[in-house]
C-alpha positions in Angstrom: 110.2 103.5 82.8 109.1 99.8 82.8 107.3 98.3 79.9 104.7 95.6 79.8 107.3 92.9 79.2 109.0 93.7 82.5 106.2 92.1 84.5 106.3 88.8 82.8 108.3 87.3 85.7 105.8 88.6 88.2 104.5 86.1 90.7 101.1 87.6 91.3 100.5 89.2 87.9 99.4 92.4 89.6 101.6 94.6 87.5 103.6 95.8 90.5 107.4 96.0 90.7 109.2 93.3 92.7 109.5 95.2 95.9 105.8 96.0 96.1 104.9 92.4 95.3 107.3 91.2 98.0 105.6 93.5 100.5 102.2 92.3 99.5 103.3 88.6 99.7 104.8 89.2 103.2 101.6 90.8 104.3 99.6 87.8 103.1 102.0 85.4 104.9 101.7 87.4 108.2 97.9 87.2 107.8 98.0 83.4 107.3 100.2 82.8 110.3 98.1 85.2 112.4 94.9 83.3 111.6 96.2 79.7 111.6 98.8 79.6 114.3 97.6 82.1 116.9 95.2 81.7 119.7 93.5 85.1 119.1 89.8 85.6 119.3 87.9 85.3 116.0 87.0 89.0 116.0 90.7 90.0 115.9 91.4 87.5 113.1 88.5 88.9 111.1 89.7 92.4 111.7 93.2 91.5 110.6 91.8 89.9 107.5 89.8 93.0 106.6 92.9 95.1 107.1 95.1 92.9 105.0 92.5 92.8 102.2 92.0 96.5 102.3 95.8 97.2 102.1 96.3 94.8 99.2 93.3 96.3 97.3 94.4 99.9 97.9 98.0 99.1 96.8 96.8 97.4 93.6 94.4 100.3 92.8 97.1 102.9 93.5 99.5 101.1 91.2 96.9 101.0 88.5 96.1 104.7 88.9 99.8 105.5 88.7 100.1 103.5 85.5 97.2 105.4 83.9 98.6 108.7 85.0 102.0 107.8 83.4 100.3 106.8 80.2 98.4 110.1 80.1 101.5 112.0 80.7 103.3 110.1 77.9 100.4 110.9 75.5 100.5 114.6 76.4 104.2 114.8 75.6 103.7 113.4 72.1 
């Protein structure tokens, strides 16, 4: 189980492990390239932005909920 000190090298300080942060960072990069370098209509760009924001928010919330659950399980075992 990871402790608080394991996330000190984290780039985003989201408290996620490195794989999750890499996926979130990749999703952000894809969004930036889709918005800046594509000739898509603005409605599609806004839709992609909303989707990316939602996925990042849900991933962060799920990670925090998992941390809380682990802490509660740890307290129950004591």
